[in-house]
N, C-alpha and C positions, 0 to 999 in steps of 0.2 A: 486503600485500595492499591490496586496493582495498574500500574500503565505499560504501555507498550507502544514502541515506535519502530518503525524500518528504516533501515540504511541499504540504499539502492546505490549498487556499483556498476557502470556498466562503459562500454570503448564506445558507445556514442550516444547520441540523445535518442530517449527512447520515451513512448508512453506508458503510463503505469498505471495501475488500477488494483485498488486493494480493497476487497469486498469483505465483510463478516457476517457469520451466522451465529448468533447467539446462542445461548443453553435453551431458549425458550422457542427455537428454529425459527427467530424474525431475524432477516435480510436484512442487510445496509450496505452502502459504499461507504467506506473511509477516505477513499480517494480516486478522482479528484471529487471535491465535496463540497461543501460550505465553507472553508477556510479562508477562500478567498472574500469572502462577504464578512467573517469575524476580523480577517486581516485590514479590511479596507475602513471596518468601523473602529478598530483599536489604531489605524494611523491616524483616521482624521481627529481621534482623541489624543493622540498625539503620544501613544504608550509604545510604540513601535516602529520601526523604521523599515524601508525597503521594501520588496515585493514576494508574495507567499509563492513558493514553489507552485506550480501547472506545469501539463504537459503541453510539448513534449520535455522532461527532465535531462538536462544536460551536465551528468557528473563530467565530463570532458575528462574521463581516467578518475574522477576521484569518486567522492561519496555524496548522496543527497540524501538527508534525514526526511521521512516523512514519519509524522508531523515534523516540522523542523525545530530546530533551536533557532528562537527570536531575538534580534540586537533590540533593546530597548532605546525610547527615544532618549535616555540618560546614559546610554553608552554601556548599561549592563547587559547579560544575557539570561535569556529564561527558557528551558526545554520545554517544550509541549509533547504532551502524550496522549493516546487515545485511552481513553480508561476501560479496562477489563472488566468485563461482566463478572458482577460479584456470586451469583447462584453458583450452586453444587451442582456441575455438569464440564460437558467439551462444547468447547467453543471454535470454531471452524474459520479458516481464514482460505480465500482464493486471491493469489497475486498472479499478477500477468505483467509483463512488458513486451512491447512490442514498436518495431521503426515508426508505425503509423498507429493512428487509432483504429480499435478495434468495435466492427459496428454494434456487434451483439450487447458487449458490455456499456456502451455508450447508450444504447436504447433502453438495458435495464437500467442503470445507475438514475435514468431522468423518470422512470415508472413510478406513478402515485402509490401504485400497490407493491412496492419492491419488498416490502418486508414479508409478503407472502409467496415472495420466488426463490426461496433458500432451495429447494427442489430442482430448480430451473439453473441456479447457480453452479449446483453438485452435480448436474449432467454435463453444463459445460467443460466444466474443470476435468471430468472421465473422460469426455470425448478428446478434447484437446492433449492432456496427459497420454492419451492412447497415440497420437500423432507424433510424438515427441522423438525426433530422431535427429543425431549431430549433423549439422550441414556442414560444418568444416569450413564455415563461412568466414572464420577468423572476428567475428564479432561475437561480446558474449556479456551475460547479463549474470549480476550478481546479488544476493539478498541474506543481508544478516538483521536478526531479529533482536531487539534490546527488549529487558522487560526490569520496569524501576520496582525496587530499586537495586541497582547494580548489576544486573546478569546480560550476558550477552549470549546467544547462542545463534549457530549457524544454522539456517534453515536447509530443508533437504534440497540436494542439489544447488549448490551454493554458486558455484559457475556452471554456468548452462548455455551451451550454442543456441543461437536464436533457430530454431525450426522453424519452417513457414514462416519466417518472420515474427516469431514469438517464442517467449519463454513463459511457464506457468508452473507455478507451486501452490501447493495445497499445504495447510499446515495447522494440526490441532494444539491446543492446549485447556488442559485439566486444571479445572479446581474443586478443591476438596474444601 
């Protein structure tokens, strides 16, 4: 199985959203999502320490991994990964970073019928990508994709100014 995670780099605290449309055209929200629940469960069992990443992410000039590398209760560390779709075809991702919550994405991620909203996600991405213009604000967000095992790739527009208070990336992964 292939695993993927994202390294978010920013010059300020940002709300980050990661959505996926798999090869069957079903949409899901990868972040923020149920990780907080899983983390709380594992912390209660004594298998992890600390707190999960949550919005707003605060890289403070550094990098935040989504999903994170977890510090285990015994002191070891374990990388968590999203599991990529194993079907042949193309998987699509929408990644957005913003100074504040993005109302449309907050509403979408909470919908019980999110799986059926792939076209809506693609429409938002196209609309927002068309609006992206450098603002010269000095604030920037960057994104790095890590694929398991051992490949790091820069996402399109790695360093992007926050236009209209947000940066948006789309990314496609082919499975053969």
